[in-house]
LUMDOSE-974074 format. One record per residue (C-alpha): z, x, y; residue number from 1. Coordinates in steps of 0.25 Angstrom, whole numbers. Each point is the difference from the previous one (the first is absolute). Example, Ala and Ser with C-alpha at 12.3 -4.5 7.8 and 13.67 -1.06 7.14 Angstrom:
// residues 2
c3->31&c1->49&c2->-18&i->1 .
c3->-2&c1->6&c2->14&i->2 .
//
This chain:
// residues 496
c3->-256&c1->349&c2->18&i->1 .
c3->6&c1->8&c2->-13&i->2 .
c3->-6&c1->0&c2->-9&i->3 .
c3->7&c1->-3&c2->-15&i->4 .
c3->6&c1->14&c2->-3&i->5 .
c3->6&c1->3&c2->15&i->6 .
c3->7&c1->-16&c2->-2&i->7 .
c3->5&c1->1&c2->-15&i->8 .
c3->6&c1->15&c2->5&i->9 .
c3->6&c1->-5&c2->12&i->10 .
c3->6&c1->-11&c2->-9&i->11 .
c3->5&c1->12&c2->-10&i->12 .
c3->5&c1->9&c2->11&i->13 .
c3->9&c1->-15&c2->7&i->14 .
c3->7&c1->0&c2->-14&i->15 .
c3->3&c1->13&c2->-2&i->16 .
c3->15&c1->0&c2->6&i->17 .
c3->1&c1->17&c2->2&i->18 .
c3->-9&c1->5&c2->10&i->19 .
c3->-5&c1->13&c2->-9&i->20 .
c3->-3&c1->-7&c2->-10&i->21 .
c3->-11&c1->-7&c2->12&i->22 .
c3->-13&c1->5&c2->1&i->23 .
c3->-2&c1->3&c2->15&i->24 .
c3->-9&c1->10&c2->9&i->25 .
c3->12&c1->8&c2->0&i->26 .
c3->1&c1->1&c2->-18&i->27 .
c3->-16&c1->0&c2->0&i->28 .
c3->-1&c1->16&c2->-7&i->29 .
c3->13&c1->-2&c2->-8&i->30 .
c3->-4&c1->-5&c2->-16&i->31 .
c3->12&c1->8&c2->-6&i->32 .
c3->-1&c1->1&c2->-15&i->33 .
c3->4&c1->-9&c2->-10&i->34 .
c3->2&c1->11&c2->-12&i->35 .
c3->12&c1->0&c2->-8&i->36 .
c3->12&c1->13&c2->1&i->37 .
c3->-9&c1->8&c2->-9&i->38 .
c3->-15&c1->-4&c2->5&i->39 .
c3->4&c1->5&c2->15&i->40 .
c3->9&c1->12&c2->-3&i->41 .
c3->-12&c1->4&c2->-13&i->42 .
c3->-11&c1->0&c2->12&i->43 .
c3->6&c1->9&c2->10&i->44 .
c3->11&c1->8&c2->-10&i->45 .
c3->-10&c1->13&c2->-2&i->46 .
c3->-4&c1->0&c2->14&i->47 .
c3->13&c1->-2&c2->7&i->48 .
c3->6&c1->10&c2->-9&i->49 .
c3->-7&c1->10&c2->5&i->50 .
c3->0&c1->-1&c2->17&i->51 .
c3->13&c1->-2&c2->-2&i->52 .
c3->2&c1->15&c2->-7&i->53 .
c3->-11&c1->6&c2->7&i->54 .
c3->7&c1->-8&c2->13&i->55 .
c3->13&c1->9&c2->-5&i->56 .
c3->-5&c1->11&c2->-3&i->57 .
c3->-8&c1->3&c2->14&i->58 .
c3->8&c1->-13&c2->9&i->59 .
c3->16&c1->4&c2->7&i->60 .
c3->6&c1->-14&c2->1&i->61 .
c3->-8&c1->-2&c2->-15&i->62 .
c3->6&c1->10&c2->-8&i->63 .
c3->13&c1->-2&c2->10&i->64 .
c3->2&c1->-15&c2->-6&i->65 .
c3->-1&c1->4&c2->-15&i->66 .
c3->9&c1->11&c2->2&i->67 .
c3->10&c1->-11&c2->7&i->68 .
c3->-1&c1->-10&c2->-11&i->69 .
c3->3&c1->13&c2->-9&i->70 .
c3->12&c1->3&c2->6&i->71 .
c3->7&c1->-12&c2->1&i->72 .
c3->-3&c1->-7&c2->-13&i->73 .
c3->2&c1->11&c2->-9&i->74 .
c3->6&c1->12&c2->11&i->75 .
c3->5&c1->10&c2->-11&i->76 .
c3->2&c1->-11&c2->-11&i->77 .
c3->4&c1->-12&c2->-6&i->78 .
c3->12&c1->5&c2->-10&i->79 .
c3->1&c1->-9&c2->-12&i->80 .
c3->16&c1->1&c2->-2&i->81 .
c3->4&c1->-2&c2->-14&i->82 .
c3->15&c1->-5&c2->-5&i->83 .
c3->1&c1->8&c2->-13&i->84 .
c3->0&c1->16&c2->-1&i->85 .
c3->-10&c1->-1&c2->-10&i->86 .
c3->-12&c1->-5&c2->7&i->87 .
c3->4&c1->8&c2->13&i->88 .
c3->0&c1->13&c2->-5&i->89 .
c3->-14&c1->-1&c2->-5&i->90 .
c3->-4&c1->-7&c2->10&i->91 .
c3->4&c1->11&c2->11&i->92 .
c3->-6&c1->10&c2->-11&i->93 .
c3->-13&c1->-8&c2->-1&i->94 .
c3->-3&c1->-4&c2->14&i->95 .
c3->5&c1->11&c2->10&i->96 .
c3->-9&c1->7&c2->-9&i->97 .
c3->-16&c1->3&c2->1&i->98 .
c3->1&c1->-1&c2->-13&i->99 .
c3->-2&c1->-17&c2->1&i->100 .
c3->-12&c1->4&c2->6&i->101 .
c3->-13&c1->0&c2->-6&i->102 .
c3->-8&c1->12&c2->9&i->103 .
c3->16&c1->7&c2->-1&i->104 .
c3->0&c1->1&c2->15&i->105 .
c3->9&c1->-11&c2->7&i->106 .
c3->14&c1->-8&c2->-6&i->107 .
c3->2&c1->-14&c2->0&i->108 .
c3->2&c1->-1&c2->13&i->109 .
c3->-13&c1->7&c2->4&i->110 .
c3->-7&c1->-7&c2->-9&i->111 .
c3->4&c1->-14&c2->8&i->112 .
c3->-1&c1->5&c2->13&i->113 .
c3->-16&c1->3&c2->-3&i->114 .
c3->-1&c1->-15&c2->-8&i->115 .
c3->5&c1->-4&c2->14&i->116 .
c3->-10&c1->8&c2->8&i->117 .
c3->-11&c1->-6&c2->-12&i->118 .
c3->3&c1->-13&c2->4&i->119 .
c3->1&c1->0&c2->16&i->120 .
c3->-14&c1->6&c2->-1&i->121 .
c3->-8&c1->-5&c2->-11&i->122 .
c3->5&c1->-11&c2->-1&i->123 .
c3->8&c1->0&c2->-16&i->124 .
c3->4&c1->13&c2->-6&i->125 .
c3->1&c1->1&c2->-19&i->126 .
c3->9&c1->7&c2->-8&i->127 .
c3->-2&c1->4&c2->-11&i->128 .
c3->10&c1->2&c2->-13&i->129 .
c3->-2&c1->10&c2->-9&i->130 .
c3->7&c1->6&c2->-12&i->131 .
c3->4&c1->14&c2->-1&i->132 .
c3->9&c1->9&c2->-9&i->133 .
c3->15&c1->-2&c2->3&i->134 .
c3->8&c1->16&c2->6&i->135 .
c3->10&c1->1&c2->8&i->136 .
c3->-6&c1->-3&c2->13&i->137 .
c3->-7&c1->-12&c2->-5&i->138 .
c3->12&c1->-7&c2->-10&i->139 .
c3->-8&c1->-11&c2->-2&i->140 .
c3->-17&c1->5&c2->-3&i->141 .
c3->-3&c1->-9&c2->11&i->142 .
c3->-11&c1->4&c2->11&i->143 .
c3->-4&c1->-8&c2->12&i->144 .
c3->-16&c1->1&c2->4&i->145 .
c3->-3&c1->-5&c2->16&i->146 .
c3->-14&c1->-4&c2->1&i->147 .
c3->-8&c1->-1&c2->14&i->148 .
c3->-7&c1->-18&c2->1&i->149 .
c3->-11&c1->7&c2->-4&i->150 .
c3->1&c1->3&c2->-16&i->151 .
c3->1&c1->-16&c2->-1&i->152 .
c3->-15&c1->-4&c2->-6&i->153 .
c3->-4&c1->-13&c2->8&i->154 .
c3->-13&c1->0&c2->-7&i->155 .
c3->4&c1->-9&c2->-13&i->156 .
c3->2&c1->-14&c2->3&i->157 .
c3->-1&c1->-13&c2->-6&i->158 .
c3->5&c1->-1&c2->-16&i->159 .
c3->2&c1->14&c2->-6&i->160 .
c3->2&c1->6&c2->-13&i->161 .
c3->4&c1->-17&c2->1&i->162 .
c3->10&c1->1&c2->11&i->163 .
c3->-2&c1->-6&c2->12&i->164 .
c3->-2&c1->12&c2->9&i->165 .
c3->1&c1->-1&c2->17&i->166 .
c3->-6&c1->12&c2->7&i->167 .
c3->5&c1->12&c2->-12&i->168 .
c3->13&c1->-9&c2->-2&i->169 .
c3->-1&c1->-7&c2->-13&i->170 .
c3->11&c1->-14&c2->1&i->171 .
c3->10&c1->-8&c2->-10&i->172 .
c3->-2&c1->-14&c2->1&i->173 .
c3->11&c1->-2&c2->9&i->174 .
c3->-10&c1->9&c2->9&i->175 .
c3->12&c1->13&c2->-1&i->176 .
c3->-8&c1->12&c2->-2&i->177 .
c3->-1&c1->5&c2->-14&i->178 .
c3->-8&c1->12&c2->2&i->179 .
c3->-6&c1->13&c2->9&i->180 .
c3->-14&c1->3&c2->1&i->181 .
c3->2&c1->15&c2->4&i->182 .
c3->-10&c1->12&c2->0&i->183 .
c3->6&c1->11&c2->-6&i->184 .
c3->-3&c1->9&c2->15&i->185 .
c3->-5&c1->-2&c2->11&i->186 .
c3->-11&c1->-8&c2->4&i->187 .
c3->-2&c1->11&c2->12&i->188 .
c3->1&c1->11&c2->-10&i->189 .
c3->-13&c1->8&c2->-4&i->190 .
c3->5&c1->6&c2->-13&i->191 .
c3->-2&c1->-3&c2->-14&i->192 .
c3->11&c1->-5&c2->-9&i->193 .
c3->0&c1->6&c2->-14&i->194 .
c3->-11&c1->-6&c2->-10&i->195 .
c3->-7&c1->-1&c2->13&i->196 .
c3->7&c1->-13&c2->6&i->197 .
c3->-4&c1->-4&c2->13&i->198 .
c3->10&c1->-5&c2->9&i->199 .
c3->-9&c1->-14&c2->-6&i->200 .
c3->9&c1->2&c2->-8&i->201 .
c3->9&c1->-12&c2->-2&i->202 .
c3->11&c1->-5&c2->-7&i->203 .
c3->10&c1->-13&c2->-3&i->204 .
c3->13&c1->6&c2->2&i->205 .
c3->12&c1->-11&c2->-4&i->206 .
c3->8&c1->-5&c2->12&i->207 .
c3->13&c1->3&c2->-7&i->208 .
c3->-5&c1->17&c2->5&i->209 .
c3->-6&c1->-4&c2->11&i->210 .
c3->10&c1->-3&c2->12&i->211 .
c3->-8&c1->-5&c2->12&i->212 .
c3->4&c1->0&c2->13&i->213 .
c3->-5&c1->-9&c2->14&i->214 .
c3->5&c1->-9&c2->9&i->215 .
c3->-3&c1->-14&c2->-3&i->216 .
c3->-3&c1->-9&c2->11&i->217 .
c3->-6&c1->-14&c2->-6&i->218 .
c3->4&c1->-7&c2->-14&i->219 .
c3->-9&c1->4&c2->-12&i->220 .
c3->-3&c1->15&c2->10&i->221 .
c3->-4&c1->12&c2->-13&i->222 .
c3->-6&c1->10&c2->10&i->223 .
c3->6&c1->4&c2->14&i->224 .
c3->-9&c1->8&c2->12&i->225 .
c3->6&c1->10&c2->10&i->226 .
c3->10&c1->-3&c2->9&i->227 .
c3->-8&c1->4&c2->10&i->228 .
c3->-8&c1->-8&c2->0&i->229 .
c3->4&c1->-9&c2->11&i->230 .
c3->-1&c1->13&c2->9&i->231 .
c3->-10&c1->8&c2->-6&i->232 .
c3->-10&c1->-3&c2->12&i->233 .
c3->8&c1->0&c2->13&i->234 .
c3->4&c1->14&c2->-4&i->235 .
c3->-15&c1->2&c2->0&i->236 .
c3->-2&c1->-4&c2->11&i->237 .
c3->11&c1->5&c2->8&i->238 .
c3->-5&c1->16&c2->-6&i->239 .
c3->-12&c1->-4&c2->4&i->240 .
c3->4&c1->-5&c2->13&i->241 .
c3->10&c1->13&c2->4&i->242 .
c3->-12&c1->9&c2->-7&i->243 .
c3->-11&c1->-4&c2->13&i->244 .
c3->13&c1->2&c2->8&i->245 .
c3->2&c1->14&c2->-1&i->246 .
c3->-16&c1->4&c2->-1&i->247 .
c3->2&c1->-7&c2->14&i->248 .
c3->13&c1->7&c2->4&i->249 .
c3->-9&c1->13&c2->-4&i->250 .
c3->-12&c1->-1&c2->10&i->251 .
c3->10&c1->-6&c2->9&i->252 .
c3->7&c1->14&c2->-1&i->253 .
c3->-11&c1->8&c2->5&i->254 .
c3->-4&c1->6&c2->10&i->255 .
c3->-17&c1->5&c2->4&i->256 .
c3->-8&c1->3&c2->7&i->257 .
c3->-14&c1->-2&c2->1&i->258 .
c3->-10&c1->10&c2->7&i->259 .
c3->-13&c1->-6&c2->3&i->260 .
c3->-10&c1->12&c2->3&i->261 .
c3->-13&c1->1&c2->9&i->262 .
c3->-12&c1->-2&c2->-10&i->263 .
c3->-14&c1->-8&c2->5&i->264 .
c3->-3&c1->-1&c2->-13&i->265 .
c3->11&c1->-6&c2->-5&i->266 .
c3->-2&c1->-11&c2->6&i->267 .
c3->-12&c1->-7&c2->-6&i->268 .
c3->2&c1->4&c2->-13&i->269 .
c3->4&c1->-3&c2->-14&i->270 .
c3->15&c1->6&c2->1&i->271 .
c3->2&c1->-6&c2->16&i->272 .
c3->16&c1->-3&c2->2&i->273 .
c3->4&c1->5&c2->-16&i->274 .
c3->15&c1->7&c2->2&i->275 .
c3->-4&c1->15&c2->-7&i->276 .
c3->12&c1->11&c2->-2&i->277 .
c3->0&c1->13&c2->3&i->278 .
c3->-9&c1->4&c2->-11&i->279 .
c3->-11&c1->-11&c2->5&i->280 .
c3->5&c1->-8&c2->-13&i->281 .
c3->2&c1->-16&c2->1&i->282 .
c3->13&c1->-5&c2->6&i->283 .
c3->2&c1->-12&c2->-10&i->284 .
c3->17&c1->0&c2->1&i->285 .
c3->11&c1->4&c2->10&i->286 .
c3->11&c1->11&c2->-1&i->287 .
c3->11&c1->5&c2->10&i->288 .
c3->-5&c1->11&c2->9&i->289 .
c3->-15&c1->-1&c2->-3&i->290 .
c3->-10&c1->1&c2->12&i->291 .
c3->-14&c1->-6&c2->-4&i->292 .
c3->-13&c1->4&c2->7&i->293 .
c3->-12&c1->-11&c2->4&i->294 .
c3->-12&c1->3&c2->7&i->295 .
c3->-4&c1->-8&c2->13&i->296 .
c3->5&c1->3&c2->15&i->297 .
c3->9&c1->10&c2->-1&i->298 .
c3->15&c1->-5&c2->2&i->299 .
c3->16&c1->1&c2->-9&i->300 .
c3->5&c1->-12&c2->-3&i->301 .
c3->16&c1->-1&c2->-6&i->302 .
c3->1&c1->-11&c2->-11&i->303 .
c3->14&c1->-7&c2->-2&i->304 .
c3->3&c1->-9&c2->-10&i->305 .
c3->10&c1->-11&c2->8&i->306 .
c3->10&c1->-3&c2->-9&i->307 .
c3->3&c1->-12&c2->-7&i->308 .
c3->10&c1->-12&c2->-5&i->309 .
c3->11&c1->1&c2->-9&i->310 .
c3->-2&c1->-7&c2->-15&i->311 .
c3->16&c1->0&c2->-2&i->312 .
c3->0&c1->-16&c2->1&i->313 .
c3->-11&c1->-4&c2->-9&i->314 .
c3->4&c1->12&c2->-9&i->315 .
c3->14&c1->-6&c2->-1&i->316 .
c3->-6&c1->-13&c2->-2&i->317 .
c3->-7&c1->3&c2->-13&i->318 .
c3->11&c1->8&c2->-6&i->319 .
c3->9&c1->-15&c2->3&i->320 .
c3->-11&c1->-8&c2->-9&i->321 .
c3->-1&c1->14&c2->-11&i->322 .
c3->13&c1->-2&c2->0&i->323 .
c3->4&c1->-15&c2->-1&i->324 .
c3->-11&c1->1&c2->-12&i->325 .
c3->4&c1->10&c2->-7&i->326 .
c3->15&c1->-6&c2->-1&i->327 .
c3->6&c1->12&c2->7&i->328 .
c3->5&c1->2&c2->15&i->329 .
c3->-7&c1->5&c2->15&i->330 .
c3->10&c1->15&c2->-1&i->331 .
c3->0&c1->0&c2->-14&i->332 .
c3->-16&c1->3&c2->1&i->333 .
c3->-2&c1->5&c2->14&i->334 .
c3->13&c1->8&c2->-1&i->335 .
c3->2&c1->-4&c2->14&i->336 .
c3->12&c1->-3&c2->6&i->337 .
c3->1&c1->0&c2->14&i->338 .
c3->1&c1->-15&c2->2&i->339 .
c3->10&c1->-3&c2->-11&i->340 .
c3->16&c1->1&c2->-3&i->341 .
c3->11&c1->-5&c2->-8&i->342 .
c3->-2&c1->-16&c2->-1&i->343 .
c3->-15&c1->1&c2->0&i->344 .
c3->-2&c1->10&c2->-10&i->345 .
c3->13&c1->-8&c2->-10&i->346 .
c3->-10&c1->-13&c2->1&i->347 .
c3->-13&c1->9&c2->-2&i->348 .
c3->9&c1->4&c2->-14&i->349 .
c3->5&c1->-9&c2->-3&i->350 .
c3->-10&c1->-11&c2->-5&i->351 .
c3->-9&c1->16&c2->-4&i->352 .
c3->12&c1->-1&c2->-10&i->353 .
c3->-2&c1->-12&c2->-6&i->354 .
c3->-14&c1->1&c2->-2&i->355 .
c3->2&c1->13&c2->-4&i->356 .
c3->12&c1->-7&c2->-12&i->357 .
c3->-10&c1->-9&c2->-3&i->358 .
c3->-9&c1->11&c2->-6&i->359 .
c3->10&c1->7&c2->-4&i->360 .
c3->7&c1->-11&c2->-9&i->361 .
c3->-12&c1->-10&c2->-1&i->362 .
c3->-12&c1->13&c2->-5&i->363 .
c3->5&c1->13&c2->-3&i->364 .
c3->15&c1->-5&c2->-7&i->365 .
c3->-7&c1->-8&c2->-11&i->366 .
c3->-14&c1->5&c2->-1&i->367 .
c3->4&c1->14&c2->1&i->368 .
c3->15&c1->3&c2->0&i->369 .
c3->6&c1->-10&c2->-9&i->370 .
c3->-13&c1->1&c2->-10&i->371 .
c3->2&c1->16&c2->-1&i->372 .
c3->17&c1->-1&c2->-4&i->373 .
c3->-4&c1->-11&c2->-10&i->374 .
c3->-11&c1->8&c2->-7&i->375 .
c3->12&c1->14&c2->2&i->376 .
c3->10&c1->-10&c2->-7&i->377 .
c3->-9&c1->-2&c2->-12&i->378 .
c3->-5&c1->12&c2->-3&i->379 .
c3->12&c1->4&c2->1&i->380 .
c3->5&c1->-10&c2->-12&i->381 .
c3->-14&c1->4&c2->-10&i->382 .
c3->6&c1->17&c2->0&i->383 .
c3->16&c1->-7&c2->-1&i->384 .
c3->7&c1->6&c2->12&i->385 .
c3->5&c1->-16&c2->3&i->386 .
c3->-2&c1->-15&c2->-5&i->387 .
c3->-9&c1->-11&c2->1&i->388 .
c3->5&c1->-7&c2->9&i->389 .
c3->-2&c1->4&c2->14&i->390 .
c3->14&c1->2&c2->8&i->391 .
c3->7&c1->-9&c2->10&i->392 .
c3->-1&c1->6&c2->14&i->393 .
c3->-9&c1->8&c2->3&i->394 .
c3->-4&c1->-3&c2->14&i->395 .
c3->-13&c1->7&c2->7&i->396 .
c3->5&c1->5&c2->15&i->397 .
c3->-12&c1->4&c2->11&i->398 .
c3->2&c1->10&c2->10&i->399 .
c3->10&c1->-3&c2->11&i->400 .
c3->-5&c1->-2&c2->16&i->401 .
c3->5&c1->8&c2->9&i->402 .
c3->9&c1->-6&c2->11&i->403 .
c3->-6&c1->-1&c2->15&i->404 .
c3->13&c1->2&c2->8&i->405 .
c3->10&c1->7&c2->-13&i->406 .
c3->12&c1->-7&c2->8&i->407 .
c3->-4&c1->-12&c2->4&i->408 .
c3->-6&c1->-4&c2->-13&i->409 .
c3->13&c1->5&c2->-9&i->410 .
c3->10&c1->-6&c2->9&i->411 .
c3->-7&c1->-13&c2->-3&i->412 .
c3->-3&c1->1&c2->-14&i->413 .
c3->17&c1->3&c2->-1&i->414 .
c3->2&c1->-12&c2->9&i->415 .
c3->-10&c1->-9&c2->-13&i->416 .
c3->6&c1->8&c2->-10&i->417 .
c3->16&c1->-4&c2->5&i->418 .
c3->-5&c1->-15&c2->4&i->419 .
c3->-6&c1->-2&c2->-12&i->420 .
c3->-13&c1->-3&c2->3&i->421 .
c3->-5&c1->12&c2->-8&i->422 .
c3->4&c1->5&c2->-14&i->423 .
c3->3&c1->16&c2->-1&i->424 .
c3->-9&c1->2&c2->-11&i->425 .
c3->-9&c1->-6&c2->9&i->426 .
c3->4&c1->8&c2->10&i->427 .
c3->-1&c1->11&c2->-8&i->428 .
c3->-12&c1->-4&c2->-4&i->429 .
c3->-5&c1->2&c2->15&i->430 .
c3->3&c1->14&c2->-3&i->431 .
c3->-8&c1->4&c2->-11&i->432 .
c3->11&c1->-1&c2->-7&i->433 .
c3->3&c1->-7&c2->-13&i->434 .
c3->13&c1->-5&c2->1&i->435 .
c3->6&c1->3&c2->-13&i->436 .
c3->-5&c1->16&c2->0&i->437 .
c3->5&c1->-1&c2->13&i->438 .
c3->16&c1->-4&c2->0&i->439 .
c3->-3&c1->10&c2->-15&i->440 .
c3->0&c1->12&c2->11&i->441 .
c3->9&c1->-6&c2->8&i->442 .
c3->9&c1->1&c2->-12&i->443 .
c3->-2&c1->13&c2->-2&i->444 .
c3->-1&c1->5&c2->14&i->445 .
c3->15&c1->-6&c2->3&i->446 .
c3->4&c1->6&c2->-14&i->447 .
c3->-5&c1->15&c2->6&i->448 .
c3->8&c1->-3&c2->14&i->449 .
c3->12&c1->-2&c2->-7&i->450 .
c3->1&c1->11&c2->-12&i->451 .
c3->-5&c1->9&c2->14&i->452 .
c3->12&c1->-4&c2->6&i->453 .
c3->-9&c1->-5&c2->12&i->454 .
c3->1&c1->-11&c2->10&i->455 .
c3->-11&c1->-4&c2->8&i->456 .
c3->-1&c1->-9&c2->12&i->457 .
c3->-12&c1->-6&c2->-9&i->458 .
c3->10&c1->-5&c2->-9&i->459 .
c3->4&c1->-12&c2->1&i->460 .
c3->9&c1->-1&c2->-9&i->461 .
c3->8&c1->11&c2->8&i->462 .
c3->-4&c1->-4&c2->16&i->463 .
c3->-1&c1->-14&c2->5&i->464 .
c3->-14&c1->-1&c2->10&i->465 .
c3->8&c1->3&c2->10&i->466 .
c3->2&c1->17&c2->-3&i->467 .
c3->15&c1->-4&c2->-5&i->468 .
c3->7&c1->1&c2->-13&i->469 .
c3->0&c1->-11&c2->-8&i->470 .
c3->13&c1->-8&c2->-3&i->471 .
c3->10&c1->8&c2->-10&i->472 .
c3->-1&c1->-12&c2->-11&i->473 .
c3->-12&c1->3&c2->0&i->474 .
c3->-3&c1->16&c2->1&i->475 .
c3->12&c1->-1&c2->-15&i->476 .
c3->-9&c1->-9&c2->-7&i->477 .
c3->-10&c1->9&c2->5&i->478 .
c3->6&c1->11&c2->-6&i->479 .
c3->6&c1->-7&c2->-12&i->480 .
c3->-15&c1->-2&c2->-4&i->481 .
c3->-3&c1->14&c2->3&i->482 .
c3->10&c1->5&c2->-8&i->483 .
c3->3&c1->-11&c2->-11&i->484 .
c3->15&c1->1&c2->3&i->485 .
c3->7&c1->-9&c2->8&i->486 .
c3->10&c1->8&c2->11&i->487 .
c3->8&c1->-8&c2->11&i->488 .
c3->-7&c1->-4&c2->13&i->489 .
c3->2&c1->12&c2->12&i->490 .
c3->13&c1->-4&c2->7&i->491 .
c3->-7&c1->-4&c2->14&i->492 .
c3->11&c1->-2&c2->9&i->493 .
c3->7&c1->12&c2->7&i->494 .
c3->10&c1->11&c2->-6&i->495 .
c3->16&c1->-2&c2->7&i->496 .
//
């Protein structure tokens, strides 16, 4: 007869409608934590970040994952388009120079890539606003300092300076961050600060002066772990397996000979049967073409290890799982395109690009790009460069994704625009252009061509898609617009 506890467990399993919630033999060792998002992240973030950085330094696939996310989410940079010339000119001088970097090494788009790399590798990154004296290359007097996740001092907990604090993040009434306890230098640094302070010294920086960039996956989550967390162990196992296979292949490639020398005195000695080289040293590893000696009955034996099987199937499955866990496709991570075709590549890229857009519009733009643009405007307003109100029409344009098959994709996009399924501004945005800027560039290009008296076969005002010239009325309208003077249309009738 089952005891009372067994009957209670059995009755409870009957009540549970989900098999995954029942206590069975298959789930006996499954004891998930009940911790909140912040408790789970706080206990693991530092360790996972260190292991992820080690993997990026030493594992080619981990390094590839970080490069792929950075190259696709940021690329050459997420550009900000301003509707007025005052902002546009100042932004160009500031963002496209290294004056915006506190270290003076990268422009704004290089800083975006650095932030994205840190987020994928460590799970989070901080950008601090630092004031500086205005200059021609920095007209608003603002610099950006990118800080690794280790700069966050997670020791402050509870009520700190009268403010509730979780893992070094001071919170307001609604749970919003109002300050960050940041180390002045990286905790891994070995030098001292002026005045004798060390990295143990941290100070609370107002949240208005700090951007905290991370991927929010759970409600109430204040921090995140490395994006490599789901795949680190699998990549490490794959690396260990390949290292073992490499050693096995080296041994298999060793052709050696063992010479057994006659010598009765060695048959009963302590060193009987040991393999030695020509100098009498004991051999503990194989090398190609080596000749070994041992005491015993005289003979010569050839050692020719047999080859092993292929590990391609195992490696492919491991990389497929690692790619899925990292949000990428197998062909991206492995670089293996032997079994890929247009349809499979397109299907995989569509899913990845949706995820990439989610990262761009759900993390990078609201947490990094837009706040920088807002602070840029505020700094310029304080200096009197423009008004206080933020101008309407500011847009942030991510880099365009390259087409898998340019001819097919362009034809499909033209058909969608002509049918009205895709607005023309959206089509221009797919190539990384702001529609207003694209129209202005086309207008200027057409004006230059008209002034030079050139007519290209790519100009739809003059040449139809088939290559034939447009009708006389349209040609005359174009000429009138170009010259500003009314001129009669050309007579296309044959002369008698």
